[in-house]
C-alpha positions as CSV (number, residue, x, y, z in Angstrom):
1,X,-9.1,-19.7,-66.4
2,X,-6.9,-22.7,-67.3
3,X,-3.3,-22.6,-66.0
4,X,-0.7,-20.9,-68.1
5,X,2.4,-22.6,-69.5
6,X,5.6,-20.6,-69.8
7,X,8.7,-21.3,-71.9
8,X,11.6,-19.2,-70.6
9,X,14.9,-18.7,-72.4
10,X,17.4,-18.0,-69.5
11,X,20.1,-16.8,-71.8
12,X,18.0,-14.2,-73.6
13,X,19.1,-10.6,-73.1
14,X,22.2,-11.8,-71.3
15,X,20.2,-12.7,-68.2
16,X,17.4,-10.2,-68.7
17,X,14.9,-13.0,-69.2
18,X,15.4,-14.4,-65.7
19,X,14.9,-10.9,-64.2
20,X,11.7,-10.5,-66.2
21,X,10.5,-14.0,-65.2
22,X,11.1,-13.3,-61.4
23,X,8.8,-10.2,-61.7
24,X,6.2,-12.2,-63.6
25,X,6.2,-15.0,-61.1
26,X,5.5,-12.6,-58.3
27,X,2.6,-11.2,-60.2
28,X,1.2,-14.6,-61.0
29,X,1.5,-15.7,-57.3
30,X,-0.1,-12.5,-56.2
31,X,-3.1,-13.1,-58.5
32,X,-3.1,-16.8,-57.6
33,X,-2.8,-17.8,-61.3
34,X,-1.9,-21.5,-61.8
35,X,1.1,-21.9,-64.1
36,X,3.9,-24.3,-65.1
37,X,7.3,-23.2,-66.4
38,X,9.9,-24.8,-68.7
39,X,13.4,-23.5,-69.3
40,X,15.3,-23.8,-72.6
41,X,18.8,-25.4,-72.5
42,X,20.0,-24.9,-76.1
43,X,19.2,-23.2,-79.4
44,X,16.0,-24.7,-80.8
45,X,14.8,-26.1,-77.5
46,X,11.9,-23.7,-77.2
47,X,10.4,-25.1,-80.4
48,X,10.8,-28.7,-79.1
49,X,9.3,-27.7,-75.7
50,X,6.3,-26.0,-77.3
51,X,5.6,-29.0,-79.5
52,X,5.9,-31.4,-76.6
53,X,3.7,-29.5,-74.2
54,X,1.1,-29.0,-76.9
55,X,1.1,-32.7,-77.8
56,X,1.0,-34.0,-74.2
57,X,-1.7,-31.6,-73.2
58,X,-3.7,-32.4,-76.3
59,X,-6.8,-30.2,-76.5
60,X,-6.7,-29.1,-72.9
61,X,-3.9,-26.5,-73.5
62,X,-5.1,-23.0,-74.3
63,X,-2.1,-20.7,-74.0
64,X,1.7,-20.8,-74.1
65,X,3.7,-17.7,-73.1
66,X,7.3,-17.2,-74.2
67,X,9.8,-15.2,-72.2
68,X,12.8,-14.2,-74.2
69,X,13.9,-12.5,-77.4
70,X,13.0,-12.6,-81.0
71,X,14.6,-16.0,-81.4
72,X,12.4,-17.4,-78.6
73,X,9.1,-16.3,-80.2
74,X,10.4,-17.6,-83.6
75,X,11.0,-21.1,-82.1
76,X,7.7,-21.2,-80.3
77,X,5.7,-20.2,-83.4
78,X,7.4,-23.1,-85.3
79,X,6.8,-25.5,-82.5
80,X,3.1,-24.6,-82.5
81,X,2.6,-24.4,-86.2
82,X,0.3,-27.5,-86.2
83,X,-1.7,-26.3,-83.1
84,X,-3.5,-23.3,-84.4
85,X,-6.0,-23.4,-81.5
86,X,-3.3,-22.6,-79.0
87,X,-2.8,-18.9,-78.1
88,X,0.6,-17.5,-77.8
89,X,1.6,-14.8,-75.4
90,X,5.0,-13.1,-75.3
91,X,7.0,-11.3,-72.6
92,X,9.8,-9.4,-74.2
93,X,13.2,-10.0,-72.6
94,X,15.8,-10.1,-75.4
95,X,18.5,-7.7,-76.6
96,X,16.8,-6.1,-79.6
97,X,13.1,-7.0,-79.1
98,X,12.2,-6.1,-82.7
99,X,9.2,-8.4,-82.6
100,X,7.7,-6.7,-79.5
101,X,8.4,-3.2,-81.0
102,X,6.9,-4.1,-84.4
103,X,3.7,-5.7,-82.9
104,X,3.4,-3.0,-80.2
105,X,3.5,-5.4,-77.2
106,X,4.1,-4.0,-73.7
107,X,7.8,-4.1,-72.8
108,X,7.2,-3.8,-69.0
109,X,6.8,-7.4,-67.7
110,X,4.1,-6.8,-65.2
111,X,2.0,-4.8,-67.6
112,X,2.5,-7.5,-70.2
113,X,1.4,-10.4,-68.0
114,X,-1.6,-8.4,-66.7
115,X,-2.6,-7.8,-70.4
116,X,-2.3,-11.5,-71.2
117,X,-4.3,-12.5,-68.1
118,X,-7.0,-9.9,-69.0
119,X,-7.4,-11.0,-72.6
120,X,-6.8,-14.7,-72.3
121,X,-10.6,-15.5,-72.5
122,X,-11.4,-12.8,-75.0
123,X,-11.5,-13.3,-78.8
124,X,-8.0,-13.4,-80.1
125,X,-6.9,-12.0,-83.5
126,X,-5.3,-14.5,-85.9
127,X,-2.2,-13.2,-87.6
128,X,-0.4,-14.4,-90.7
129,X,2.8,-16.2,-90.8
130,X,5.5,-16.3,-93.4
131,X,6.7,-19.7,-94.6
132,X,10.2,-20.1,-96.1
133,X,11.6,-23.2,-97.9
134,X,15.3,-23.3,-98.5
135,X,16.6,-24.9,-101.7
136,X,16.4,-28.6,-101.8
137,X,14.3,-29.0,-98.7
138,X,10.8,-30.4,-98.8
139,X,9.4,-28.9,-95.6
140,X,9.2,-25.3,-94.7
141,X,9.7,-23.2,-91.5
142,X,7.8,-20.2,-90.3
143,X,8.6,-16.6,-89.4
144,X,6.3,-14.2,-87.7
145,X,8.1,-10.9,-88.1
146,X,10.6,-10.7,-91.0
147,X,13.1,-12.6,-93.1
148,X,16.3,-10.9,-94.4
149,X,18.7,-11.8,-97.2
150,X,22.1,-10.3,-97.8
151,X,23.7,-7.5,-95.8
152,X,21.0,-7.5,-93.2
153,X,21.6,-11.2,-92.4
154,X,25.4,-10.8,-92.3
155,X,25.0,-7.9,-89.8
156,X,22.7,-10.1,-87.7
157,X,25.3,-12.8,-87.6
158,X,28.1,-10.3,-86.8
159,X,26.0,-8.9,-83.9
160,X,26.6,-12.1,-82.0
161,X,30.4,-11.7,-82.3
162,X,30.7,-8.1,-80.9
163,X,32.9,-8.5,-77.8
164,X,31.2,-5.8,-75.8
165,X,27.6,-6.9,-76.7
166,X,26.9,-8.0,-73.1
167,X,28.1,-4.7,-71.6
168,X,26.1,-2.7,-74.1
169,X,23.0,-4.8,-73.2
170,X,23.5,-4.1,-69.5
171,X,23.7,-0.4,-70.3
172,X,20.5,-0.7,-72.4
173,X,22.5,0.4,-75.5
174,X,21.8,-2.6,-77.7
175,X,21.4,-0.4,-80.8
176,X,25.1,0.5,-80.5
177,X,25.8,-3.2,-81.1
178,X,23.9,-3.0,-84.3
179,X,25.8,0.1,-85.4
180,X,29.2,-1.5,-84.7
181,X,28.2,-4.7,-86.5
182,X,26.8,-2.8,-89.5
183,X,29.9,-0.8,-90.2
184,X,32.1,-3.8,-89.6
185,X,30.3,-5.8,-92.2
186,X,29.8,-2.8,-94.6
187,X,33.5,-2.4,-95.0
188,X,34.0,-5.7,-96.8
189,X,30.5,-6.6,-98.0
190,X,30.0,-6.9,-101.8
191,X,26.5,-6.6,-103.2
192,X,25.3,-9.5,-105.4
193,X,22.8,-10.1,-108.3
194,X,19.5,-11.7,-107.3
195,X,16.7,-13.1,-109.4
196,X,13.3,-12.4,-107.9
197,X,10.3,-14.3,-109.1
198,X,6.8,-13.0,-108.2
199,X,3.6,-14.5,-109.7
200,X,5.6,-16.3,-112.3
201,X,7.5,-13.2,-113.5
202,X,11.2,-13.0,-112.9
203,X,13.2,-9.8,-112.5
204,X,17.0,-9.6,-112.0
205,X,18.3,-7.0,-109.6
206,X,22.0,-6.1,-109.8
207,X,24.2,-4.9,-106.9
208,X,21.6,-5.9,-104.3
209,X,22.6,-5.0,-100.7
210,X,19.7,-6.7,-99.1
211,X,16.1,-7.9,-99.5
212,X,13.7,-7.9,-96.5
213,X,10.4,-9.8,-96.6
214,X,8.2,-8.5,-93.8
215,X,5.1,-9.9,-92.3
216,X,4.8,-7.2,-89.7
217,X,6.3,-3.8,-89.1
218,X,10.1,-4.4,-89.3
219,X,12.6,-2.7,-87.0
220,X,16.2,-3.5,-86.2
221,X,17.0,-1.9,-82.9
222,X,15.8,1.7,-83.2
223,X,16.1,1.6,-87.0
224,X,13.0,1.2,-89.1
225,X,13.3,-1.1,-92.1
226,X,9.6,-1.0,-93.1
227,X,6.7,0.2,-91.1
228,X,3.8,-0.4,-93.5
229,X,3.7,-4.2,-93.4
230,X,0.6,-5.6,-91.8
231,X,0.5,-9.1,-90.3
232,X,-3.2,-9.6,-90.9
233,X,-3.7,-8.4,-94.5
234,X,-2.7,-11.6,-96.3
235,X,0.4,-10.1,-98.0
236,X,4.1,-10.1,-97.6
237,X,5.9,-6.7,-97.8
238,X,9.1,-7.0,-99.8
239,X,11.8,-4.3,-99.8
240,X,14.7,-4.6,-102.2
241,X,17.7,-2.2,-101.8
242,X,20.1,-2.2,-104.7
243,X,22.4,-0.1,-107.0
244,X,23.3,2.5,-104.4
245,X,26.7,3.4,-102.9
246,X,27.6,2.9,-99.2
247,X,26.8,6.5,-98.3
248,X,23.3,6.2,-99.7
249,X,22.9,2.9,-97.9
250,X,23.7,4.7,-94.7
251,X,21.0,7.2,-95.4
252,X,18.5,4.4,-96.1
253,X,19.2,2.5,-92.8
254,X,20.0,5.2,-90.3
255,X,17.9,8.2,-91.6
256,X,14.9,6.1,-92.5
257,X,14.9,7.3,-96.1
258,X,12.5,5.3,-98.2
259,X,11.4,4.7,-101.7
260,X,10.0,8.2,-102.3
261,X,13.5,9.6,-102.1
262,X,15.3,6.8,-104.0
263,X,12.6,5.3,-106.2
264,X,14.9,3.8,-108.7
265,X,17.0,1.8,-106.2
266,X,14.5,0.8,-103.5
267,X,11.7,-1.5,-104.8
268,X,8.8,-2.5,-102.7
269,X,6.4,-5.3,-103.6
270,X,3.3,-6.7,-102.0
271,X,2.7,-10.3,-102.8
272,X,1.6,-13.7,-101.4
273,X,4.6,-15.6,-102.6
274,X,8.1,-14.9,-103.8
275,X,11.2,-17.0,-104.7
276,X,14.8,-15.7,-104.7
277,X,18.0,-17.1,-106.3
278,X,21.4,-15.4,-106.4
279,X,24.6,-15.6,-108.4
280,X,26.4,-16.5,-105.1
281,X,25.0,-17.8,-101.8
282,X,23.5,-15.1,-99.7
283,X,23.0,-15.5,-96.0
284,X,19.4,-15.6,-94.7
285,X,17.9,-14.8,-91.3
286,X,14.4,-15.3,-90.1
287,X,13.3,-13.3,-87.0
288,X,16.9,-12.6,-86.3
289,X,18.0,-16.3,-86.4
290,X,20.5,-17.3,-89.2
291,X,18.7,-20.2,-91.0
292,X,20.7,-20.8,-94.2
293,X,21.5,-19.4,-97.7
294,X,19.8,-18.7,-100.9
295,X,17.9,-20.0,-102.9
296,X,14.7,-19.7,-100.9
297,X,11.0,-19.6,-101.6
298,X,8.7,-17.6,-99.3
299,X,4.9,-17.5,-99.1
300,X,2.2,-16.2,-96.7
301,X,0.1,-18.5,-94.6
302,X,-3.0,-16.5,-93.7
303,X,-4.4,-16.5,-90.1
304,X,-2.1,-19.2,-88.8
305,X,-1.2,-18.0,-85.3
306,X,-3.3,-16.6,-82.4
307,X,-1.3,-13.9,-80.7
308,X,-2.4,-12.2,-77.5
309,X,-1.8,-8.5,-77.7
């Protein structure tokens, strides 16, 4: 087996990533697995490192393993978007770990690295990626799990500003951070009108709280946003929540109510591409990272990433 390359985000999970990495290193040394490790130093660095390692190693590189949270896998996927032959492994060490939960990856670091070592030379499934292009930009970026517009993105941004976030992470109560951020944003958030274009047909939705475009099963903390998305079926799963009051929104988010209960105000669409414009700029996040504002165009890129799972 060729040596493994690891990209570690030391700040992920408020220090959790380094604890995970120490356990993984002991297992690698016990099994006498050759490896090299690289540490990120700033946001976006994992993307640069992944691209640099892949370029320098040329066709000799087989696997890169990320250690961190959802933002880390997001950056690595983008860094390797031109290197489809390189397999990606992931060791979950963030605060929310929505990607690991949605893709059913082992959360225990030793079990996870053993799985990667076991499957590294076996056939790997190719998964789809979502590609998004912000208005006015010629090139696109990728997301592997989900992209959110509106309230969901505002909450994601607010999560980073919760003063007791680090304490809650240490107590393994990250979902409480989401709850605090959700209600803080909800008090002042005003829904907007969005125009959604699918297959050349445009529909205007009024009083939209949020739109989620999912490539894989989408969770925020312990709260299910959509569970029927499939990252290998060639479609994006779009959920539009609109025209409901704050109490109904609470029911949708926290009690996992779905379209069969509120058919008129929760629309779901399966499509290969979609574009969204709004009457006022709406914040966008991709895999939990704030990336810009509407307008945006999103499309599926079939079988673009090899993920070890």
